[in-house]
C-alpha positions in Angstrom: 0.4 0.0 0.1 1.4 3.2 -0.6 0.2 7.1 0.2 0.6 10.3 -2.6 0.8 13.2 -2.5 0.9 15.9 -5.7 1.7 19.4 -5.1 -0.3 21.5 -8.7 -1.9 24.9 -9.4 -5.5 24.7 -8.9 -6.3 25.1 -12.7 -4.6 21.7 -12.9 -6.0 19.8 -10.3 -9.4 19.2 -12.0 -7.6 17.0 -14.6 -5.7 15.3 -12.0 -8.8 14.5 -9.9 -10.6 13.8 -12.8 -8.1 10.4 -13.6 -8.5 9.3 -10.1 -12.3 10.0 -9.9 -12.1 8.1 -13.3 -10.2 5.2 -11.9 -12.3 4.9 -8.8 -9.2 6.5 -6.4 -10.1 7.7 -3.3 -8.9 11.8 -3.4 -8.7 14.1 -0.1 -7.3 17.6 -1.6 -5.6 20.1 0.7 -5.4 24.2 -0.5 -1.8 25.5 0.4 -1.4 28.5 2.5 2.7 28.7 -0.1 3.1 28.4 -2.6 -0.2 30.1 -3.5 -2.6 29.4 -6.2 -1.4 25.5 -5.6 -2.7 22.8 -4.1 -2.5 19.6 -2.5 -4.6 15.8 -3.4 -3.7 13.2 -1.7 -5.0 9.6 -2.4 -3.8 5.9 -1.2 -3.6 3.3 -4.0 -2.2 -1.2 -4.1 1.4 0.0 -4.6 1.2 -2.1 -8.4 -1.4 1.4 -8.9 0.7 4.3 -8.2 2.8 4.3 -11.7 -0.4 3.1 -13.3 -2.6 6.1 -12.0 1.3 8.7 -12.3 1.6 8.1 -16.1 -2.3 8.9 -16.4 -1.5 12.0 -14.9 1.3 12.7 -16.9 0.2 12.4 -20.3 -2.5 15.2 -18.7 -0.1 17.5 -18.9 0.3 18.0 -15.4 4.6 17.5 -13.8 4.0 15.5 -11.3 8.2 15.8 -11.1 8.5 18.7 -9.2 6.3 18.1 -6.2 5.0 13.9 -5.3 5.4 12.1 -2.5 5.3 8.4 -2.0 5.3 7.1 1.4 5.0 3.7 2.5 1.5 3.2 4.1 0.4 0.0 6.2 -3.2 -0.2 6.3 -6.2 2.5 5.1 -9.9 2.2 5.2 -11.6 4.3 2.2 -14.9 3.4 0.2 -13.0 1.6 -3.4 -9.9 0.9 -1.4 -10.4 -3.0 -1.5 -12.1 -2.4 -4.9 -9.0 -0.8 -6.1 -7.0 -3.8 -4.8 -8.8 -6.4 -6.0 -8.7 -4.9 -9.2 -4.6 -4.6 -9.6 -4.1 -7.9 -7.8 -6.3 -9.7 -11.3 -4.1 -6.8 -13.2 -1.2 -8.1 -11.5 1.5 -9.9 -13.8 3.0 -11.9 -11.3 5.2 -9.1 -10.5 4.6 -6.2 -8.3 6.7 -3.1 -8.7 7.5 -0.2 -7.5 6.9 2.9 -9.6 9.8 5.1 -10.7 9.7 7.3 -7.3 11.0 4.2 -5.0 13.7 3.1 -7.6 15.1 5.5 -6.6 14.6 5.5 -2.9 16.0 2.0 -3.6 19.3 2.9 -5.1 19.9 4.7 -1.6 19.1 2.8 0.4 21.7 -0.4 -1.4 24.4 1.9 -1.5 27.1 2.0 0.9 29.2 4.6 2.2 32.6 4.4 -0.3 35.1 2.9 1.8 33.2 0.1 3.5 33.1 -0.6 -0.3 36.4 -0.5 -1.4 37.1 -2.7 1.8 34.2 -4.9 1.1 35.9 -5.0 -2.4 39.2 -5.9 -1.1 38.4 -8.4 1.3 36.2 -10.4 -0.4 39.3 -11.5 -3.0 41.0 -11.9 -0.7 38.6 -14.5 0.5 38.1 -15.9 -3.2 41.8 -16.2 -4.0 43.1 -18.4 -1.2 39.7 -20.4 -2.0 41.3 -20.1 -5.5 44.2 -21.1 -4.6 43.0 -24.2 -2.1 40.6 -25.3 -4.5 37.3 -24.6 -3.2 34.6 -23.6 -4.0 33.1 -23.4 -0.3 36.4 -21.4 0.2 34.6 -19.0 -3.2 31.7 -19.0 -2.4 32.0 -17.7 1.3 33.8 -14.8 -1.0 30.6 -14.3 -2.3 29.1 -13.1 1.1 31.6 -9.8 1.2 31.7 -8.3 -2.1 29.1 -5.1 -2.1 29.0 -5.0 -6.1 25.2 -5.7 -5.8 25.2 -0.9 -4.9 26.5 -0.4 -7.6 24.9 -2.5 -10.2 21.5 -0.7 -9.0 23.0 2.4 -8.7 23.7 2.2 -13.1 20.6 0.7 -13.2 18.1 2.9 -11.6 19.7 5.4 -12.6 19.4 5.2 -16.6 15.8 4.5 -16.2 14.7 7.3 -13.4 17.3 9.4 -15.8 18.8 10.5 -12.3 22.9 11.7 -13.4 23.7 11.8 -10.3 23.3 7.5 -10.2 25.0 6.7 -13.4 28.3 9.1 -12.1 28.8 7.2 -9.2 28.2 3.9 -10.7 30.3 4.4 -13.4 32.9 5.3 -10.8 32.5 3.0 -8.6 32.5 0.1 -10.3 35.7 0.8 -11.7 36.9 1.5 -8.2 35.7 -1.1 -6.6 36.8 -3.8 -9.8 40.4 -2.4 -9.1 40.7 -2.8 -5.8 38.9 -6.2 -6.4 42.3 -6.9 -9.0 44.4 -5.4 -6.1 43.1 -7.9 -3.6 43.2 -11.0 -5.7 47.3 -9.8 -6.2 48.0 -9.0 -2.2 46.5 -12.4 -1.0 48.2 -14.3 -4.0 51.8 -12.8 -3.8 51.8 -12.8 0.8 50.2 -16.9 0.0 53.0 -18.5 -2.8 56.1 -16.3 -1.0 55.3 -16.9 3.2 55.5 -20.8 0.9 51.5 -21.0 1.9 50.9 -22.3 -1.8 54.1 -23.6 -3.5 55.6 -21.1 -5.6 56.4 -23.3 -8.5 52.3 -24.3 -8.0 50.7 -24.8 -11.8 47.8 -22.3 -12.1 46.5 -24.9 -15.1 46.4 -27.7 -12.4 43.6 -25.6 -10.3 40.4 -26.8 -11.1 38.9 -23.4 -10.1 41.0 -20.9 -11.2 40.3 -22.8 -15.4 36.7 -21.3 -14.2 37.5 -17.9 -14.3 40.2 -17.8 -15.8 38.8 -18.8 -19.9 35.1 -17.0 -20.7 32.8 -19.6 -21.1 29.3 -19.5 -21.4 28.6 -20.5 -18.1 29.9 -18.0 -16.4 28.2 -15.3 -19.0 25.1 -16.9 -18.0 25.8 -16.6 -14.0 26.2 -12.9 -15.2 22.8 -13.0 -17.2 20.9 -14.2 -14.4 22.3 -12.5 -11.9 22.0 -9.4 -14.1 17.2 -10.7 -14.5 17.8 -11.0 -11.3 18.6 -7.6 -9.3 16.0 -5.8 -11.8 13.3 -7.5 -10.0 14.1 -7.9 -6.7 14.7 -4.4 -7.5 11.0 -3.7 -8.7 9.4 -6.3 -6.0 10.9 -4.4 -3.8 12.3 -7.6 -2.0 15.1 -8.9 -0.1 18.4 -8.9 -2.9 21.2 -10.7 -0.6 21.1 -13.2 -3.1 20.7 -11.0 -6.0 24.1 -9.9 -4.7 25.5 -12.9 -4.2 25.4 -13.7 -8.2 26.1 -10.3 -9.2 29.5 -12.0 -7.0 30.0 -14.4 -8.2 30.2 -13.2 -12.1 32.7 -10.4 -10.7 34.5 -11.7 -7.9 36.6 -14.6 -8.6 37.6 -13.1 -11.9 38.8 -10.6 -10.7 40.7 -12.9 -8.3 42.2 -15.1 -10.9 43.2 -11.1 -12.6 45.6 -10.8 -9.3 46.7 -14.2 -9.4 47.5 -14.3 -12.6 50.1 -11.2 -12.2 51.6 -12.5 -9.4 52.7 -15.9 -11.4 53.1 -14.4 -14.1 51.5 -16.2 -16.0 49.4 -13.6 -18.8 47.3 -15.8 -19.8 45.0 -16.9 -16.8 45.2 -12.8 -16.6 44.2 -11.9 -19.4 41.5 -14.7 -19.8 40.4 -13.9 -16.7 39.9 -9.9 -16.9 38.2 -11.0 -20.9 35.5 -12.6 -18.1 35.5 -10.1 -16.2 34.8 -7.3 -18.7 31.6 -9.4 -19.9 30.3 -10.2 -17.3 30.4 -6.6 -15.4 28.6 -5.3 -18.9 26.1 -8.2 -19.2 25.1 -7.7 -15.6 24.8 -4.3 -15.8 22.6 -4.0 -19.9 20.7 -6.5 -18.7 19.2 -5.0 -14.7 18.5 -2.1 -17.1 17.4 -4.7 -19.2 14.5 -7.0 -16.7 12.9 -2.9 -15.8 12.4 -1.7 -19.4 10.7 -5.9 -19.5 8.6 -4.7 -16.4 7.3 -2.0 -17.3 9.7 0.9 -16.7 10.1 3.5 -19.2 13.5 6.1 -18.6 13.4 9.3 -18.3 15.6 9.5 -21.5 12.8 8.5 -23.7 10.8 11.4 -22.7 13.5 14.4 -23.5 13.9 13.1 -27.1 11.6 15.9 -28.4 9.7 15.3 -31.6 12.2 16.8 -33.3 14.5 14.1 -32.2 15.8 16.5 -30.8 18.6 15.7 -27.9 19.0 17.8 -24.6 23.1 18.2 -23.2 22.0 15.5 -20.6 20.3 12.8 -22.2 23.3 12.8 -24.9 25.7 12.0 -22.1 23.5 9.1 -20.5 22.9 7.7 -24.1 26.6 8.6 -25.1 27.0 6.1 -21.7 24.5 3.2 -22.4 26.4 2.8 -25.7 29.8 2.8 -24.2 28.8 0.0 -22.5 26.6 -1.8 -25.2 30.0 -1.5 -27.6 32.0 -3.2 -24.4 29.7 -5.5 -24.2 30.3 -6.0 -27.3 33.7 -5.7 -27.3 34.3 -8.9 -24.6 32.0 -11.3 -25.8 33.5 -11.5 -29.2 36.4 -12.1 -27.6 34.2 -15.2 -25.2 33.2 -16.4 -28.8 36.8 -17.0 -30.3 37.4 -18.3 -26.6 34.0 -20.5 -26.8 34.4 -21.4 -30.2 38.6 -22.7 -29.2 36.6 -24.6 -26.7 33.7 -26.5 -28.2 36.1 -27.5 -31.5 39.2 -29.3 -29.3 36.1 -31.0 -27.8 34.6 -32.4 -31.0 37.8 -33.8 -32.0 38.5 -35.8 -28.8 35.8 -37.3 -29.6 35.8 -38.1 -32.5 39.2 -40.0 -31.7 37.4 -41.6 -28.5 34.5 -43.3 -31.1 37.7 -44.8 -32.8 37.2 -48.3 -32.5 40.8 -48.6 -31.8 39.6 -46.6 -28.3 36.8 -48.2 -27.8 38.0 -49.7 -24.0 38.9 -45.9 -23.5 36.3 -43.2 -21.7 36.5 -39.4 -22.2 36.2 -38.0 -18.6 37.8 -34.4 -19.0 39.1 -32.5 -21.5 40.1 -28.7 -20.2 42.0 -25.9 -22.3 44.0 -22.8 -21.4 44.1 -20.2 -23.8 47.4 -19.2 -24.2 47.0 -14.6 -24.6 48.5 -14.3 -28.2 51.2 -12.2 -27.3 52.5 -14.4 -24.9 54.1 -17.2 -28.0 53.0 -20.0 -26.3 50.6 -22.0 -27.5 46.8 -23.6 -26.6 47.2 -25.6 -23.2 45.1 -28.9 -24.0 44.5 -31.3 -22.0 43.2 -34.6 -22.4 41.9 -36.9 -19.7 40.9 -41.2 -20.3 40.2 -44.1 -18.3 40.3 -47.6 -19.0 40.1 -51.3 -17.5 41.0 -53.4 -20.1 45.4 -52.4 -19.1 45.7 -51.0 -22.2 48.6 -48.7 -24.0 48.6 -46.3 -26.3 50.9 -44.3 -26.7 49.6 -43.3 -30.3 46.8 -41.2 -28.7 48.7 -37.8 -27.9 49.9 -37.9 -31.0 46.6 -38.2 -33.0 44.8 -35.6 -31.0 47.8 -33.3 -31.1 46.5 -33.6 -35.2 43.1 -33.7 -35.3 42.9 -30.3 -33.5 45.4 -28.6 -34.9 43.0 -29.8 -38.0 41.0 -27.9 -36.7 41.5 -24.9 -34.6 44.4 -24.7 -37.5 47.1 -23.8 -34.9 50.2 -25.3 -32.8 48.7 -26.2 -29.3 50.3 -28.8 -26.4 48.4 -30.6 -26.0 48.7 -33.9 -23.2 46.5 -37.2 -22.1 46.9 -38.3 -18.8 45.2 -42.1 -19.0 43.8 -43.4 -15.8 43.9 -47.2 -15.3 41.5 -49.0 -13.1 41.7 -52.5 -12.6 38.1 -54.8 -10.9 38.7 -57.8 -9.0 38.8 -61.4 -11.3 35.3 -62.8 -10.7 35.7 -65.8 -9.0 37.3 -63.4 -6.3 35.9 -65.2 -2.8 34.7 -62.8 0.0 36.8 -62.5 2.0 36.6 -63.5 6.3 34.8 -59.1 6.9 32.3 -60.2 3.9 33.8 -57.7 0.5 34.7 -59.4 -1.9 37.5 -56.4 -3.8 37.3 -53.2 -4.8 39.1 -51.2 -7.6 42.2 -50.0 -7.7 43.0 -46.9 -10.0 46.4 -45.6 -11.5 47.4 -42.7 -13.1 49.4 -43.2 -15.7 
């Protein structure tokens, strides 16, 4: 329930009250002493009706931006309120959305103090770095709880929706600052862990599954960013707890930022560059998708209202449109880079599967294919690791060369390919059950 107060001129009060009467909204009209020739119209409405009523009022040429107050209301008793509530429940599409005016309040409530934002960005990346080096998904999840990046995403998308320049500028300055501190935090943590011998300095980053996941752009991680953007828009518009949306945003941002720092400390440009591309595409995706979610929920940016019939734009509106175009260009550039990574992974997987389908390798089962797409400027070839298993006890000395030729013929470049063969041995069928009731198990050897 919301209570709306609008200040209008006397000559406009009949336009406003006619809108309210047409929608069966009960109202009270109060004259004001200052400013003169004005009055305040006050009326209670359901949450879903606020934006509908205000849109109708704007259509009558009344400037609701001069003085409009929307506040929460615990209860109200008026003549038509119950019917109005039933009407908007029936017409609701399933999401009760707050008004444009309340979006600004939501953005302000999500905003932490600058030093709190900087410190939490750094600490969350340091915890994520520990999780990456420990190859622990649980520790990485803990880092996401600390991350404060939801506030900057909300500020940017809400600012674009309501044409609030201060929110847009805040988002465009705080996001790079937070990301920079996260990268620095990941690097500091990696430096400390490496040089006090908590983590071996010779550790291969590509051998860590969690590190590999966040150092190469892939469709799964980008999907998380898309879901996070939708979650931001839905939770803010529906005025519900956004804690889970914040975790989803952090999942798309924090591990990649920490991976960049670790890659720089380990002097592994392929890891740092891959994580940077993934970070950029995720940040751009979350921002754009959250704004599009507001648009899909029925919010219309004030930018559209500032475009005159003659297609003339104000300087402020032009600046905001340029910001949006920059975000779209960044998203397009990083999406193209991501496509190259994904296409490489897909080509490698197809060739590996095709080779293992040959009769000569019928006893082999594919366990995993991991790729490390090296930065071209580093002079190193992309790395590919293939893990297969067998129970036949056979030897396949020619398999690495066969796989390498097949992969290189598809990707049209040299690759550094490694094959890991895991041999499982089961007991013979005639094995007798021991006195402890155990008939034997499987013995796995890594060759």
